[in-house]
N, C-alpha and C positions, 0 to 999 in steps of 0.2 A: 426269326429271332430264337435265342436259346431260353429254356425255359429256366426259370428261377434254381430248380433242382439240379439242370444242368451246368449253370453258372457256378452253384455251391460245390459240386462234384469238381468240376476245371478247376477252381481254386484250390481247393483242398489237395488235387493231388499237384497244381506249381507248389504249394507250400512244402509237400513231402518229397518233391522233387530238389527242391532248395536246399532243404534240410540234409539229405542225402548228399547234394553236392559240395557242401560245407561241410559235412562229417569226413566225405573222402579227402578234401583239399585238408582238411585239418589232419588227417591220418598221415596222409603221403606227406606234409612237411615234418610231422613227428619221425617219420620213417628218414627221411632225409635226413634229418637234424641228428638221428642217431647213429646213422651211420656213419654221418661227418665225424660225430664226438669220437667212435670209434677209430677211425683211420686216423687223426690228430694224436689220439694216444699212442697209437703205436709210432707214427712219425716222431713224436715227444720221446719216446723210450729209447728208440733208435738213434735220435739224437743226442740225449743224455750220456748213452752208452761211448757214443761215437767222441765226444768231447773230454769223458774223462779216459778212454781209451790213451787218446793223443797226450792227456796230461802225465798219463802213466809212462809212455814211452818218450816224452820230452824229458823226463826224469832222468830216464836212463840215459840218456843221450848227453845230460847235462852232467851228471856224474862220470859218465866216461871223460868227457871234454874236459873237465876240473883236473881229474886226477892225470888225464896225458899229459898236462903241463907240468906236471913236478916233473923235477930233475930226476929221480930214481928210473922212470919210464922214459926221458927221451935217450932213443938210441939203444945198440944191440953191442955193448962192450966185449961179450964173449961168444960172438956168433961163430969162433973158430972151434968151437967145442962142440957144435951142432953135429950131433950121430942121426942116422938112419935108424938105428936101431932105439934110440930115445925118441924118436920125433921131432927133438928140438937139442935142448942142452940139459945136463944132467941136473936132477932136483936141488941140488945145494949150489947152483953155479946161478948167480946173479940173484939172489936172498931178497935185496932190497926191492926190487922189480916184482917178485914173487910175494913181497910181504905187503906190498901195495894192492895187489889182486886180491891177495886173502881178505884184505881189510874191506875191500868193496864187497864179496861175496857175503862178508858178517853183516853188512850195512842193508844190503839191498834183495830182498825175497825176488825182484822182476830179473835177477842176473843169475844165471844157470853156472857162467863158467866164463873166464877171462883169457885172453891169448895176445900174444904179442908176435906179429908176424913182419918179414923182415920184407924190403921194398922188392926182392924179387918173388915175393910168395912162400918162400920157406918158413916151417915154423919155427920158431926161437924159442917160447915157451908158453905152456897152458896151464890153468890152476882150475880145479884140483889137479896135481900133477897126475892122479890115476886116469884123466881123462887124457892129458898128453902120452900116457904108455898105450890107451886104447886107441889110438888114430891107426888106422890104415893106409893114411899117406904123409905126404911132408912139406908138399908144396899146394898152396891152394888160392896160385894166383888166379884160376879158373872162375872161383865165387864170384856170385853176383857182388856181394857186397864188399868184396878187393876193388871188382871193377869199378863199382859205382863210386867209391871215396877216393880211388885213385884218379879218375876220370874229372871227379866235380871238385877233387880238394877239398872238400867237406864232409863232413858226419854224414853217414848213408846208414840207412835201415835196407839190409838187403832182402833178396828174396827167399821163400821158404824153402828149404831143402833135408835132406837127410843127414843127420850128424853124424861124422866118422869116428867121433870117439863115442857116443851114445846111441849111435843107432835109430834114435827117434829124431821127430820134426825136430827142426831147430831156423832161427832167424838169428842175425848180429849186425848189431849196432858198430859202424865202422870209423873210427877216428884216426885221420890222417896226422902222424907226428911228424914236423917237419922242421929243419933248422939252418938258418941261412939261405932259405929256399929251397934246401934240398931234402928230399924225404928219407926220412929214417926209418920208417915204419909203420906198421897199423896197430893201433889199442884195439883190441875187440872187446865187446861186452856181449855173448850170449844171451839172447833173451828168454827168459821161461815162459814159454807157448801156455803152458798148461795154467798158466797164472792168470792171463788173460779167461781161460775156461772157468775157471773158479770165480774171476770177477763178474761178469755176466750173470754168474749163477747167484752171487751175492748181491745182486744191484736187484735182482727180479726173484729173491728168493720166494716159493712158494707155486711160482709160475710156471709148472710142468707142461703147459702147451705148446711153450714156444721153443724153438732152439736159435741161438744165437751163433754165428760162424764170422769168419774174417777171411778175407782174400788179398794176398798180396799184390803186386804192381803188374805181375804177370799173370794174374789169375789162378794163382794156386790156392786152394782152400786150406785155411791154416788150421783152426781147431773150432770146435762146434762144442755147445753144452746140452743136447739134449737128442740121443741117439734114437728116440722113437720117431721122430720126425725126420724124415727123408732127406738127405744130402741135398744141396744144389748141383753137386757134379751127379745125380739120379736124374737130370733133367734131360737126358737124351742129346744132351751137346754140350762142348767145353765150356767151364765156366765163364772165359774171357770171350766168350761169344754171343752170352745173354745180354739182354738190353738194361738189363738190373745193375750186372756189373759195370757195363761200358758207362751208364749215366753216374754210378756212385766214384767210378775212378775219374772220369771228366769233371766230377767237383758237385754233383746234382744229387739230392736227395727225394724221397718219396716214398709212396706203397705202390705197390703193383701186384696184380694176380698171374703166379706161373703155373703151368702144368710141372710139377716134377713127381717123377716115379708113378705117372699116371694118375694124379690125384693133382686138385686144384690147392694151392697154396698161396696163402697171403706172404706178399717179402716185403718188409719195410728195409731201405737200405740208405746209407749216408756214406759218405767219404771219410777216411782217419787222415787227418795230414801227419804223415809219422815223418822222421829227420832225413830229409833229401829224397823222397819221394810219397805216394799216396796210396794208401791201402784202402780197403772196404770193409765195412761192416754190415750183416744184415740179420733181420729175425726172421724166421719162417714158422708159421703155423697152418695148419688146413684151415682153409677159406670158410668151410661149412660150420666148425667149431666157433671162430671169430665172431660171424654173421649170424649167428644162431639168435641172438637178441634182435636183431633186424627182423630176422624171418618170423620170430614169434611176435611180434610187435605187427608185422602186416597183417598175419594171419587173424590177430585180435580186430584190427581195423576192418578188415574184409567181410570177418563175422560180423561185427558191429552195423556194417553197412548191410548186410545182408538180413540181418534181423531188423532194423529201421524199415528197408523195403518192405520185409513181410509185413511188419507191422503196420503198416501205412496200407497197404493193400488191405488188410483183413479191416483196418477202421475206415476204410473207403465205403467196403462191401456191408459193413453195420450201417453206414449213414446214408446209404443206396437202398437198405432194406428199410429203415426206419421211414423215410420220404414217400416211399412207394404207397 
């Protein structure tokens, strides 16, 4: 049979072990809760940005649709005056349509240019007029926004492209203008993409650790808000081939860890339901920086367990020494 001293030592050891187990379980639960809280915040932030972006794009589309129904916009009565030198009609021709375009530009900071394109893709007008003069071509039937709107017969947000008039990245909301079932042209609003950049920055002001970026329906990265963080395109494979992009475009949202530019990055993703199509929005930040609070808590828990174990052993030695 065990001596009284042995029984006391065994009971003490069991008590210490149980205390350590409880401490470890509580610590593990705290770590999991903190990690889940961080992931939920990332998912919530990107969802908030996606919904707000949908609202902005929807407002642009609604404005273009409403003005596209005006009698001044319907048709191209002066198409015979189109010249290749002007890439459309002269500045003083179809003044009513140009005035509608100028009015839109004065009211919306999210639209940087307005155009009317004929059913065959020929440019009719663009405002501001200097952009029409800066065009390097006159036919735009090849553009995704043109084909998307014509094929669907409804408002469509095209893919990102390099603007022929500004030389910068651009995307356009195209509204088919029809009369009696016949297509008369497309009423085009070029989206101010850099406003999406500023929009993300303003929503999460003071957060320098994250980069927000959008991707269009064909996997082209649109704009981003923090050049410090590597781009999704630095992942070593096309953006369109990345799981986070595929999931977002298919309507899923979530948070994942991706290797980008040789570093582990935490990527939150969410679909952006745009007029006639779907885009995606992402937040990207170094995994080690966002997960640091979890690592710090884990270190504290492990340290507490180690200290508890050391104290338990020390007390056991003292108890044994006193019993001897």
